C-alpha positions, -999 to +999 in steps of 0.1 A: -532+825+717-533+837+753-516+821+780-551+806+794-563+799+758-564+763+748-545+754+716-572+731+704-608+723+708-624+691+698-659+701+689-686+673+690-721+681+679-745+652+691-778+641+692-792+606+710-761+587+703-751+582+739-730+548+730-714+562+699-704+594+719-689+573+746-664+558+721-656+588+706-648+607+741-628+577+753-608+580+722-601+619+727-600+616+769-576+586+769-551+608+752-557+636+775-541+618+806-508+632+797-502+662+818-488+684+788-519+678+767-542+686+795-532+720+793-535+729+758-565+710+747-603+711+756-634+690+741-666+706+734-700+687+734-729+706+721-760+683+728-790+690+703-816+684+733-809+645+733-836+624+748-810+596+756-786+593+784-762+619+766-762+643+794-759+619+823-732+605+804-710+635+797-715+649+833-700+616+844-671+622+826-668+657+835-662+644+870-627+634+860-618+656+829-620+692+837-612+700+799-648+689+788-673+713+785-712+703+780-734+726+764-771+716+761-796+732+736-833+737+752-848+724+718-833+705+685-820+733+664-808+712+634-776+695+630-757+726+611-766+750+637-757+728+665-724+720+649-719+757+648-725+761+683-701+737+691-674+761+672-688+790+689-688+777+725-649+765+724-623+787+731-590+772+714-572+790+687-580+759+665-610+739+663-614+701+650-648+688+642-657+654+654-684+634+644-702+618+676-698+583+660-662+587+651-632+582+671-595+596+669-565+572+668-539+571+698-512+595+697-528+618+670-534+647+698-498+650+705-487+647+667-515+675+655-502+698+686-469+700+675-479+706+641-500+734+648-473+749+670-447+745+642-470+756+611-497+779+623-519+767+594-553+780+584-567+745+578-553+709+583-566+678+566-563+646+583-562+612+564-590+589+577-599+551+580-630+532+588-643+528+623-655+490+618-663+484+654-685+515+668-682+499+701-645+498+703-619+527+711-591+525+683-560+508+700-526+504+694-534+484+659-529+520+648-495+536+649-490+574+645-452+581+631-432+607+637-434+619+603-436+653+587-468+667+573-472+677+539-472+718+538-491+736+508-487+773+505-520+779+482-555+769+489-561+763+453-534+738+455-547+723+488-582+716+472-568+700+439-546+677+456-579+663+474-563+675+512-596+690+521-624+664+518-661+671+523-659+646+555-669+661+590-641+647+611-612+652+590-609+690+589-591+712+614-591+750+610-580+785+625-614+792+648-608+829+647-606+827+609-637+805+609-655+830+632-651+857+606-670+839+578-705+843+574-723+810+586-757+823+579-759+810+542-753+774+537-767+745+523-784+720+546-758+696+563-731+714+545-723+742+567-692+727+581-678+725+548-688+757+532-675+776+561-640+759+557-640+764+518-648+803+523-621+806+552-593+791+531-597+818+503-595+844+531-562+829+548-537+852+527-501+841+537-511+811+557-502+776+553-523+746+545-512+712+563-524+675+553-516+648+580-506+621+556-515+591+580-547+577+595-554+601+624-595+596+626-617+567+621-650+576+606-682+558+618-704+539+590-735+553+598-752+565+568-784+580+579-781+608+555-790+587+523-824+578+537-854+591+516-828+593+488-804+619+506-778+610+479-794+631+453-797+660+473-763+659+485-751+654+450-769+685+437-760+704+467-724+696+460-727+708+422-742+741+435-715+745+461-686+737+436-702+763+410-701+792+439-664+788+449-654+810+418-672+836+439-644+833+462-612+831+440-611+793+435-595+787+395-627+786+373-608+760+349-604+736+380-642+740+388-650+731+351-629+699+352-646+690+384-678+693+368-672+673+337-681+640+352-715+651+369-737+643+340-727+606+341-725+606+378-762+619+378-775+587+365-757+564+389-769+588+420-802+588+408-807+551+409-790+549+443-813+575+457-844+558+443-830+524+459-831+543+491-868+554+489-863+589+472-901+599+468-915+607+433-923+644+441-918+667+412-895+689+432-867+664+430-870+663+392-875+702+389-840+705+410-823+681+384-836+698+353-823+731+368-791+718+376-784+700+343-805+727+321-794+722+284-782+685+291-812+668+270-799+634+268-793+633+303-824+650+313-847+623+293-827+595+307-832+609+343-870+613+339-874+579+327-856+564+356-872+593+380-908+576+372-897+540+375-914+527+407-887+523+435-895+487+440-885+475+406-851+495+411-845+478+445-853+444+428-830+446+400-805+458+426-809+428+447-809+403+419-775+417+408-760+415+444-773+379+446-757+369+411-725+389+421-720+370+455-730+336+438-700+340+413-679+355+439-683+324+461-678+302+433-698+273+419-703+243+442-675+215+441-688+183+428 
């Protein structure tokens, strides 16, 4: 790290979410009022050609915060490439992905900066909570303790212990290492995670760190489930998991992780149809390709796939009504 290089870049890809972005920026910039943090942390916003007030919002913040950099794409280049753009345009030694509808808790930047200086890790995972009120910046209800992080020597152990989750805003990484990884090949909406998984296997002799206290709050936006997105994500993750042996991950661990996938297929398929998965044969073809040889599960999946979505939604709604009724208890006489 050069004298002029920031220690950490907070990288925020955004598109048409100005109200949520305001909360995310406030959660970061409020912490940068401290002089020592101003000098070592930058914020990079990559705007995917938003048509709302995103540009004017960020430019207003830039008048007060010189650490805030803004890049606007001339056209929408897709979420993955926009995210990559936020990292490429950053200049920090380390980078932290942050969703535009997520927020950092007070004190986490100072705590994290100390960890980065002390351990020089390849990757950092952060424990997370839920941003229950998307209009509210996290306050002092969250307390960052002066607590040593968990340090792991091997990337396989880091994965097996669940310290590197596939959630956008809980991952920090060495940016130079990230740039050395080929990020031209990826599953749609998975670039952020696939690159980090490949990065870890290249980080020989580097440490991996987990911050075992809530440092980030993630929004509850579930736009990815629309049109049955759960099925795509489920099958994508299975393919990604299978590919990890090519990068040195333990094959026995991969096989162990795969054991529950056939049972999960049925649950995920029901959920996907409950969120309007279309009955295009391409979806079923992909299921057959992924679970070739699992005849029982393929027959069951086929039966469920061709059930009209409205029937599955109706059964789900009745189940929820019954659950709510019995949870509330019978009326008192």
